[in-house]
N, C-alpha and C positions, 0 to 999 in steps of 0.2 A: 600580442601586438608588437610591432616594431616601429620605431620612429626614426626617420632619417633627416638629418640637418646638414645642408650644404653650406659651404663658404668658399670665398676666393674668386668670385666673378669680378668683372670690372671692365674698364675701357682700356684698350691697348692699340697701338699702331700695328699695321701689317708688318710681319716679320718678328714681332715681339713674342713674349712668352707669358703664360699664366699657369697657375696651379690651382686646381679645384680640389677641395677636400669634402668628404662626407663622413659623418659620424653616426653610427647606428646605436640605438639604445632600446631597452625593453627586452623582449624575448628573442635576443639575438641568436640563441641556440637554434632557432627555427631556420636561420638563413643558410642558403647554399650559395648560389651565384650572386654577385653584385656587379654593378656597372654604371655606365653613364649613357643617357640618351640626350638628344637635343631636339628642339623644335624652333624652327625659324618662322617668322611671320608668314602666314598664309600657307604653311606647309605642315605635313604630318610629322608626328614625333618619330624620330629615327634613332636606331642604335648607333652609338659612337664606339664604345668598347665595353667588353665584359671580362670578368675574371672569376674563375671558380674558387671554391674554398681551397682547393689544392694548388692554385696558382696558374692554371691554364688560362691563356688570354685569347681574345678575338677582337679584331678591329675592323671598323668600316674601311673600305678601300680608300676613301677620301682622306683618312687621317693616318694611314699606315706610314711609319717612318717619321711622323711629326708628333704624335701623341703617345704617351706611355701611361698605362694603368698599373696601379700597384695596390696592394692590400695588406693590412695588418690584422690578422685574425684575433690576436690577443687584445688589440685595442678596438676592434670592430670598426675599422675605418677603411675607406677606399679613396684613393687619390687619382687625379688625372692631371698629369703634367703635359702641358701643351706648348709646343715650340713652333716657330715659323708660322704664326697664326696668319690666316688670310681673311679678307672681308667676308667670304662665304662661310666662315666658321661662326659668324654672328648668329646667336640663338640664345634661347633659354636652355640651360643645361640642367638635367634632372638626374639625380642619383636614384638608383633602384636596387632593390634586393628581392630575390626570389626565395620562397620557402622551399625547404628540403622535401617535405612529405605531402605537399598538396600544391596544385597549380594556383598559387596566389602570389602576387607581387606587391611590394610596398614602394612608395614614391616619396621623394623629398618635395619641398615646396618650389624648388627651382632657383637657379641663380643666373643672372643675365651676363652674357659675355658679348661685348661689342668690339669689333675689330675695324678700325678706320684705315682708310687709304693713306 
């Protein structure tokens, strides 16, 4: 099993920045891709950004150029640096990790990001 713990959410004005961090523990050798999803009220959970063990990244179109995902395999952490935040970025952000050898995902408990006008 893998446990994921997020930190770094909060309240910020539009145009501001936040950094989310996620630390994985347990059977971290199982992990391949890691990333961040978000879920706004009344909406489905959507991908924000992902990063492979080798460092390949993918971003949702809505965050390209504003968010940067990074990963430290030695520390089993994945971070999301968010710049130029917009009110539509308001959501609960979830860290996720995908296993290498079977189709199974792990999720963190979520951290709230609120962007005010």
